[in-house]
C-alpha positions as CSV (number, residue, x, y, z in Angstrom):
1,M,-11.6,-29.0,-44.8
2,N,-14.7,-27.7,-46.6
3,S,-15.4,-24.3,-45.0
4,E,-19.2,-24.6,-45.5
5,T,-19.8,-28.3,-44.5
6,G,-16.9,-28.9,-42.1
7,K,-16.2,-32.2,-44.0
8,T,-12.7,-33.3,-44.8
9,Y,-11.8,-34.7,-48.3
10,A,-11.8,-38.4,-48.7
11,P,-11.3,-40.2,-52.1
12,H,-14.2,-42.4,-53.2
13,N,-11.8,-45.2,-54.4
14,A,-8.2,-46.0,-55.0
15,D,-8.2,-44.8,-58.6
16,E,-9.4,-41.3,-57.5
17,E,-6.8,-41.2,-54.8
18,L,-4.1,-42.0,-57.4
19,F,-5.5,-39.2,-59.6
20,V,-5.4,-36.7,-56.9
21,F,-2.0,-37.4,-55.3
22,S,0.1,-38.7,-58.2
23,D,2.2,-36.2,-60.2
24,T,2.3,-38.6,-63.2
25,P,1.5,-39.1,-66.0
26,R,1.6,-35.8,-67.8
27,Y,-2.1,-35.9,-68.7
28,A,-4.9,-37.1,-66.3
29,L,-8.6,-37.1,-66.8
30,L,-11.2,-37.7,-64.1
31,K,-14.4,-38.2,-65.9
32,G,-17.4,-38.2,-63.6
33,G,-21.1,-38.1,-63.5
34,E,-23.1,-35.1,-62.3
35,G,-22.5,-34.5,-58.6
36,S,-19.8,-37.2,-58.5
37,G,-17.3,-34.9,-56.7
38,K,-15.0,-34.6,-59.7
39,T,-14.5,-30.9,-59.3
40,T,-13.8,-31.3,-55.6
41,A,-11.1,-33.9,-56.5
42,G,-9.6,-31.4,-59.0
43,C,-9.5,-28.6,-56.4
44,I,-7.8,-30.9,-53.8
45,K,-5.2,-31.9,-56.4
46,A,-4.6,-28.2,-57.2
47,L,-4.2,-27.3,-53.6
48,N,-1.8,-30.2,-53.0
49,R,0.4,-28.8,-55.7
50,I,0.2,-25.3,-54.3
51,Q,1.3,-26.6,-50.8
52,R,4.4,-27.9,-52.5
53,R,5.1,-24.4,-54.0
54,M,4.1,-25.2,-57.6
55,S,2.2,-22.4,-59.5
56,G,-0.6,-23.3,-61.8
57,I,-3.8,-22.5,-63.7
58,C,-7.4,-23.2,-62.8
59,V,-9.9,-22.7,-65.7
60,S,-13.4,-23.4,-66.7
61,P,-14.6,-23.5,-70.4
62,D,-15.9,-19.9,-70.0
63,L,-16.2,-17.2,-67.3
64,P,-19.9,-17.7,-66.4
65,H,-19.3,-21.4,-65.8
66,F,-16.2,-20.6,-63.7
67,K,-18.2,-18.2,-61.5
68,R,-20.9,-20.7,-60.7
69,S,-18.9,-24.0,-60.5
70,L,-15.1,-24.2,-60.2
71,W,-14.6,-21.0,-58.2
72,P,-17.2,-21.6,-55.5
73,E,-15.8,-25.2,-55.0
74,F,-12.2,-24.0,-54.8
75,R,-13.2,-21.2,-52.4
76,R,-14.8,-23.8,-50.0
77,W,-11.6,-25.9,-49.9
78,C,-8.9,-23.3,-50.0
79,Q,-7.0,-22.6,-46.8
80,W,-7.3,-18.8,-46.8
81,D,-4.8,-18.3,-44.1
82,K,-2.2,-19.6,-46.6
83,V,-3.1,-16.8,-49.1
84,V,-1.3,-13.5,-49.1
85,E,-3.3,-11.2,-46.7
86,E,-4.1,-8.6,-49.3
87,A,-5.9,-11.2,-51.5
88,R,-7.9,-12.9,-48.8
89,Y,-11.0,-10.8,-49.5
90,R,-11.6,-13.1,-52.5
91,G,-12.5,-15.9,-50.0
92,K,-15.6,-14.1,-48.8
93,F,-18.9,-15.6,-49.9
94,T,-20.0,-12.2,-51.2
95,W,-17.1,-11.7,-53.6
96,E,-17.5,-12.7,-57.2
97,P,-15.0,-12.7,-60.0
98,H,-15.7,-10.7,-63.2
99,Q,-12.5,-11.3,-65.0
100,P,-9.4,-13.5,-64.9
101,F,-7.3,-12.9,-61.8
102,L,-4.2,-14.1,-59.9
103,L,-4.3,-15.6,-56.3
104,P,-0.8,-15.4,-54.6
105,F,0.1,-17.7,-51.6
106,L,2.5,-17.0,-48.8
107,N,4.9,-19.7,-50.0
108,G,5.4,-17.9,-53.3
109,A,3.2,-20.0,-55.5
110,V,0.3,-18.5,-57.5
111,I,-2.8,-19.6,-59.3
112,Y,-4.2,-18.0,-62.4
113,F,-8.0,-18.3,-62.4
114,G,-10.6,-17.6,-65.1
115,G,-12.6,-18.9,-68.0
116,I,-10.9,-20.0,-71.1
117,D,-13.4,-18.3,-73.5
118,E,-10.5,-17.4,-75.9
119,P,-7.8,-20.1,-75.6
120,G,-5.2,-17.8,-77.2
121,S,-5.6,-15.2,-74.4
122,W,-4.0,-17.8,-72.0
123,E,-0.7,-17.9,-73.9
124,G,2.0,-16.5,-71.6
125,P,2.1,-17.9,-68.1
126,N,4.7,-20.6,-67.5
127,I,3.6,-22.8,-64.7
128,S,3.8,-26.4,-63.3
129,W,0.2,-27.6,-63.6
130,V,-3.3,-26.9,-65.0
131,L,-6.8,-27.8,-63.8
132,F,-9.3,-27.7,-66.6
133,D,-12.8,-28.2,-65.3
134,E,-15.7,-29.4,-67.5
135,A,-13.6,-29.5,-70.6
136,R,-16.5,-31.2,-72.4
137,R,-18.1,-27.8,-73.0
138,K,-15.3,-26.8,-75.4
139,K,-16.1,-28.0,-79.0
140,T,-12.5,-28.3,-80.1
141,A,-9.1,-29.2,-78.5
142,D,-7.7,-25.7,-78.9
143,A,-7.9,-25.0,-75.2
144,L,-6.1,-28.3,-74.4
145,K,-3.3,-27.4,-76.8
146,V,-2.8,-24.0,-75.4
147,L,-2.8,-25.2,-71.8
148,D,-0.5,-28.0,-72.6
149,G,2.1,-25.5,-73.8
150,R,1.9,-23.6,-70.5
151,I,3.0,-26.5,-68.2
152,R,6.8,-26.3,-68.6
153,I,8.1,-25.7,-65.1
154,A,9.1,-28.6,-62.8
155,G,8.4,-28.4,-59.1
156,P,11.0,-27.5,-56.4
157,K,11.8,-31.2,-56.0
158,G,11.7,-32.0,-59.7
159,E,8.0,-32.8,-59.8
160,P,7.0,-33.1,-63.4
161,P,4.5,-30.7,-65.0
162,Q,0.9,-32.1,-65.2
163,L,-2.4,-31.2,-66.9
164,F,-5.5,-32.6,-65.2
165,I,-9.1,-32.4,-66.4
166,T,-12.3,-33.0,-64.4
167,S,-15.3,-33.3,-66.6
168,T,-18.5,-35.2,-67.5
169,P,-17.4,-37.1,-70.6
170,R,-18.3,-36.2,-74.1
171,K,-17.4,-38.3,-77.1
172,H,-15.7,-35.5,-79.2
173,W,-12.1,-34.4,-79.0
174,M,-11.9,-35.6,-75.4
175,F,-12.5,-39.2,-76.6
176,R,-10.0,-38.8,-79.4
177,Y,-7.3,-37.9,-76.8
178,F,-8.4,-40.1,-73.9
179,G,-10.5,-42.9,-75.3
180,G,-9.1,-46.4,-74.6
181,V,-7.2,-45.2,-71.6
182,G,-7.8,-46.4,-68.0
183,P,-6.4,-45.8,-64.5
184,E,-3.2,-47.7,-65.3
185,G,-2.8,-46.4,-68.9
186,I,-3.8,-47.7,-72.3
187,I,-6.4,-50.4,-72.3
188,E,-7.2,-50.6,-76.0
189,L,-5.5,-48.8,-78.9
190,E,-6.7,-48.7,-82.5
191,S,-4.1,-49.4,-85.1
192,N,-2.5,-46.2,-86.4
193,D,-4.1,-44.1,-83.7
194,P,-2.7,-40.6,-84.2
195,R,-3.0,-39.9,-80.5
196,A,-1.1,-43.0,-79.4
197,A,1.9,-41.0,-78.1
198,F,-0.4,-38.7,-76.1
199,K,-2.3,-41.7,-74.7
200,S,0.9,-43.4,-73.6
201,Q,1.3,-40.5,-71.2
202,A,-2.3,-40.4,-70.0
203,R,-4.5,-41.7,-67.2
204,V,-8.3,-41.8,-67.1
205,V,-10.3,-42.4,-63.9
206,T,-14.1,-42.8,-63.8
207,L,-16.2,-41.6,-61.0
208,E,-20.0,-42.4,-61.0
209,T,-22.5,-40.2,-59.3
210,A,-23.7,-43.1,-57.1
211,E,-20.2,-43.2,-55.5
212,N,-20.9,-39.8,-54.0
213,I,-24.3,-40.4,-52.4
214,A,-23.0,-39.5,-49.0
215,N,-22.7,-35.9,-50.2
216,L,-25.9,-35.7,-52.1
217,S,-29.6,-35.4,-51.1
218,E,-31.3,-38.7,-50.3
219,G,-32.5,-40.5,-53.5
220,Y,-30.7,-38.0,-55.8
221,V,-29.5,-40.6,-58.3
222,E,-32.8,-42.3,-58.6
223,Q,-34.7,-39.0,-58.9
224,R,-32.2,-37.6,-61.5
225,A,-32.6,-40.8,-63.6
226,L,-36.3,-40.3,-63.9
227,S,-35.9,-37.5,-66.5
228,L,-33.1,-39.1,-68.4
229,T,-32.9,-41.6,-71.3
230,A,-30.9,-44.7,-71.0
231,A,-28.0,-43.1,-72.9
232,E,-28.2,-40.0,-70.8
233,I,-27.9,-42.1,-67.6
234,R,-24.8,-43.8,-68.9
235,V,-23.2,-40.4,-69.6
236,L,-24.5,-38.1,-67.0
237,L,-24.6,-40.5,-64.0
238,E,-22.2,-43.3,-65.0
239,A,-19.7,-41.2,-66.8
240,Q,-19.4,-43.6,-69.8
241,W,-18.0,-42.6,-73.2
242,E,-21.1,-42.1,-75.4
243,D,-22.7,-39.5,-77.5
244,I,-26.2,-38.7,-76.3
245,E,-27.0,-36.5,-79.3
246,D,-27.3,-39.1,-82.0
247,T,-28.6,-42.5,-81.2
248,E,-31.2,-44.3,-83.4
249,N,-33.2,-47.5,-83.6
250,F,-31.0,-50.6,-84.2
251,L,-33.2,-51.5,-87.1
252,P,-34.8,-48.8,-89.3
253,S,-37.9,-51.0,-89.4
254,M,-38.9,-54.2,-87.6
255,S,-40.2,-55.5,-90.9
256,L,-36.5,-56.1,-91.8
257,W,-36.4,-58.6,-88.9
258,D,-39.7,-60.1,-89.8
259,L,-38.5,-60.8,-93.4
260,C,-35.8,-63.0,-91.9
261,E,-38.3,-65.4,-90.4
262,G,-38.3,-68.8,-92.0
263,E,-38.6,-72.6,-91.4
264,L,-35.6,-74.6,-90.3
265,P,-35.2,-78.4,-90.0
266,P,-34.8,-79.8,-86.4
267,L,-31.4,-79.3,-84.9
268,G,-29.3,-82.5,-85.1
269,P,-27.1,-83.7,-82.2
270,K,-23.9,-83.4,-84.2
271,E,-24.5,-80.0,-85.8
272,P,-22.0,-77.5,-84.3
273,M,-23.7,-74.8,-82.3
274,V,-22.4,-71.6,-80.6
275,V,-24.3,-70.5,-77.5
276,A,-24.0,-66.9,-76.2
277,M,-25.4,-65.5,-73.0
278,D,-25.8,-62.1,-71.5
279,A,-27.3,-60.8,-68.2
280,A,-28.2,-57.4,-67.0
281,T,-29.2,-55.7,-63.8
282,G,-31.6,-52.9,-63.1
283,R,-28.9,-51.3,-60.9
284,K,-25.2,-51.8,-60.8
285,N,-23.8,-54.3,-58.3
286,A,-27.3,-55.9,-58.0
287,P,-28.2,-59.5,-58.9
288,S,-29.3,-60.1,-62.5
289,D,-32.9,-59.3,-63.3
290,C,-32.7,-60.4,-66.9
291,Y,-30.8,-63.2,-68.6
292,G,-30.7,-64.1,-72.3
293,M,-29.4,-67.2,-74.0
294,I,-29.1,-67.8,-77.7
295,G,-27.9,-70.7,-79.8
296,V,-26.9,-70.4,-83.5
297,T,-25.6,-72.7,-86.2
298,R,-24.5,-72.3,-89.8
299,H,-27.6,-72.3,-92.0
300,P,-28.2,-75.9,-93.1
301,T,-28.5,-74.9,-96.8
302,S,-26.4,-71.8,-97.0
303,H,-23.1,-72.2,-95.1
304,E,-22.3,-68.5,-95.0
305,D,-25.6,-67.6,-93.4
306,V,-26.7,-68.0,-89.8
307,A,-29.6,-70.0,-88.3
308,V,-31.1,-69.1,-84.8
309,R,-31.7,-72.5,-83.1
310,F,-32.4,-71.7,-79.5
311,V,-33.8,-68.7,-77.7
312,Q,-34.6,-68.4,-74.0
313,K,-35.1,-65.5,-71.7
314,W,-35.4,-65.4,-67.9
315,Q,-36.7,-62.2,-66.3
316,A,-37.3,-61.7,-62.6
317,R,-40.4,-60.0,-61.2
318,A,-40.0,-56.5,-59.9
319,G,-37.9,-56.5,-56.7
320,H,-36.7,-60.0,-57.3
321,Y,-33.7,-61.6,-59.0
322,I,-32.9,-64.7,-61.1
323,D,-31.8,-67.9,-59.4
324,Y,-29.3,-69.2,-62.0
325,N,-29.4,-72.7,-60.6
326,E,-33.1,-73.3,-60.0
327,E,-34.9,-76.0,-62.0
328,G,-35.4,-74.7,-65.5
329,G,-33.0,-71.8,-64.8
330,P,-30.0,-70.6,-67.0
331,I,-27.4,-73.1,-65.6
332,P,-29.5,-76.3,-65.8
333,T,-30.7,-75.2,-69.3
334,L,-27.1,-74.7,-70.5
335,R,-26.1,-78.1,-69.1
336,K,-29.0,-79.7,-71.0
337,L,-28.0,-78.0,-74.2
338,C,-24.4,-79.1,-73.9
339,A,-25.5,-82.7,-73.1
340,E,-27.9,-83.0,-76.0
341,F,-26.2,-81.0,-78.8
342,D,-22.7,-80.3,-80.1
343,V,-22.1,-77.0,-78.3
344,V,-18.6,-76.0,-79.6
345,Q,-18.4,-72.7,-77.7
346,V,-20.3,-70.7,-75.0
347,A,-19.6,-66.9,-75.5
348,Y,-20.5,-64.7,-72.6
349,D,-20.4,-61.1,-71.4
350,P,-18.0,-61.1,-68.5
351,T,-19.6,-58.0,-66.9
352,E,-22.2,-60.0,-65.1
353,L,-21.2,-63.7,-65.8
354,R,-17.5,-64.1,-65.0
355,S,-18.1,-65.6,-61.6
356,V,-20.7,-68.0,-63.0
357,V,-18.4,-69.2,-65.7
358,V,-15.6,-69.8,-63.2
359,D,-17.7,-72.4,-61.5
360,L,-18.9,-74.0,-64.8
361,N,-15.4,-74.3,-66.1
362,K,-14.7,-76.7,-63.3
363,E,-17.2,-79.1,-64.9
364,N,-15.5,-79.1,-68.3
365,L,-18.9,-78.4,-69.6
366,A,-17.9,-76.5,-72.8
367,W,-15.4,-74.1,-74.1
368,F,-16.3,-70.8,-72.5
369,F,-15.2,-67.7,-74.4
370,E,-15.0,-64.3,-72.7
371,F,-16.4,-62.0,-75.4
372,G,-14.7,-58.6,-75.1
373,Q,-17.2,-55.8,-74.8
374,G,-14.8,-53.3,-76.5
375,K,-13.7,-53.5,-80.1
376,R,-15.1,-57.0,-80.6
377,R,-18.6,-56.0,-79.6
378,W,-18.5,-53.0,-81.9
379,E,-17.7,-55.3,-84.8
380,A,-20.2,-57.9,-83.8
381,D,-23.1,-55.5,-83.5
382,R,-22.3,-54.1,-86.9
383,Q,-22.1,-57.6,-88.4
384,L,-25.5,-58.5,-86.9
385,L,-27.1,-55.4,-88.5
386,D,-25.6,-56.4,-91.9
387,L,-26.8,-60.0,-91.5
388,I,-30.4,-58.8,-91.0
389,L,-30.3,-56.2,-93.7
390,Q,-28.9,-58.8,-96.2
391,R,-31.4,-61.4,-95.0
392,R,-28.5,-63.8,-94.1
393,I,-30.0,-64.8,-90.8
394,T,-33.0,-67.1,-90.3
395,H,-35.2,-67.2,-87.1
396,N,-38.5,-68.8,-86.2
397,G,-40.2,-65.6,-85.0
398,N,-39.6,-66.0,-81.3
399,V,-41.5,-63.1,-79.6
400,D,-38.9,-62.5,-76.8
401,L,-36.1,-62.1,-79.3
402,R,-38.2,-59.8,-81.5
403,E,-39.0,-57.7,-78.4
404,H,-35.3,-57.4,-77.5
405,I,-34.4,-56.4,-81.1
406,F,-37.1,-53.8,-80.9
407,N,-35.8,-52.5,-77.6
408,A,-32.3,-51.9,-79.1
409,N,-30.9,-48.7,-80.3
410,R,-27.6,-48.3,-82.1
411,K,-24.7,-46.0,-81.5
412,L,-22.1,-45.3,-84.2
413,D,-18.4,-45.0,-83.4
414,A,-16.4,-41.9,-84.4
415,D,-15.8,-43.0,-88.0
416,G,-19.2,-44.5,-88.5
417,R,-18.0,-47.9,-89.6
418,R,-18.9,-49.8,-86.4
419,L,-21.9,-49.6,-84.1
420,R,-22.9,-50.6,-80.6
421,I,-26.2,-52.0,-79.5
422,I,-27.6,-50.0,-76.5
423,K,-30.9,-49.9,-74.7
424,R,-33.6,-47.6,-76.1
425,E,-34.7,-46.9,-72.6
426,E,-33.2,-47.9,-69.3
427,S,-36.2,-49.9,-68.3
428,L,-36.2,-52.0,-71.5
429,K,-34.3,-55.3,-71.9
430,N,-32.1,-56.2,-74.9
431,D,-30.0,-59.1,-73.5
432,L,-31.2,-61.4,-76.3
433,A,-30.1,-59.0,-78.9
434,V,-26.7,-58.7,-77.4
435,S,-26.5,-62.5,-77.1
436,L,-27.5,-62.9,-80.7
437,S,-24.8,-60.5,-81.8
438,M,-22.1,-62.4,-79.9
439,A,-23.3,-65.8,-81.1
440,C,-23.4,-64.7,-84.8
441,Y,-20.0,-63.2,-84.6
442,E,-18.4,-66.4,-83.2
443,I,-20.2,-68.8,-85.5
444,S,-19.0,-66.8,-88.5
445,R,-15.5,-66.5,-87.1
446,L,-15.0,-70.2,-86.2
447,N,-14.1,-72.7,-89.0
448,L,-17.1,-74.9,-88.6
């Protein structure tokens, strides 16, 4: 129980519960937004291990951060009657740590507390577990490597050693070690990934700030978002893997897009066309407030190039949402396209549209292709940029498509070879740009 609020701990979801109460795998990361309750979860996990007589380490990236974050949270949740009596004075609100210290418990377990300002200074203790809070603040993986070497003692019942991290994400060494890993293990692995063995023994759970609204002031998430860019919202509130230090406009200049404008002959009924569609919401788990649909073909006079043949955007008024099935809406429009033209594939972002496609598939309307938003999207967005820079795409100057291209920023991956289209600001829409990327990738990939 929290000594200040009187509340008892309750996991926000099943993944967090697994993170807190499972002793495997060896490495576990709970990446959470600001105020998501990630540090609380880490403290509960540490105390659970202590109750089972397993000694460990609780550290922050430095002593000042430890004093104002991890230690106050641990103090609130610690059962001080389980601590050796001579050390209980540390549980007082007025006591503050000024150096690393040891907290002994009546059952014989101990916790080493402090800031890991100098990783090498923590070489020595042999323990069963480590809690590393806000690891993102460390610029290198040196602290992780030292702490990993300390967890070498199994628990009284053979419980395996474990290192668990609670942190807002940062796409530096943390991503190299934990990127592509989910609650059940590896989701996506690059070929020849040097951290493949590490990732095979890792779990990553994500906790968004919005999931902890019951423990935050009213309207906190909305108020916090007012001062953040779209990229900062994704990292600081939604706990996504993204660098917020180095995004830039998708196109260096919109004149590059304008140079691709040109005349195209009318689309023939037997000309193979790929359609792609993307939808977005202003808030997660809300109905779509913007929907983009793009149709592309091979260029009629240059087979290796792409021609934009169809563009349509649906955008709801503030406080409203899109009715996919209304007259002139996305679904009737797609049916009309498939009836009048040779639509060989409909690529879609499953994030918002999977349920829609399930119903459409029953009609045998077209081949619906779930376009993965991981590695495939990175490659597609890079390819779209190249098509524009090389003037290998032709469009008719559609103003909505131009606006969505203008609204797009790009984010490079770790090695700089691939990029991802992201919103320049949270309030701006770029669904047509994403749809264009998916459509161009598929028309180029398919043997048409």
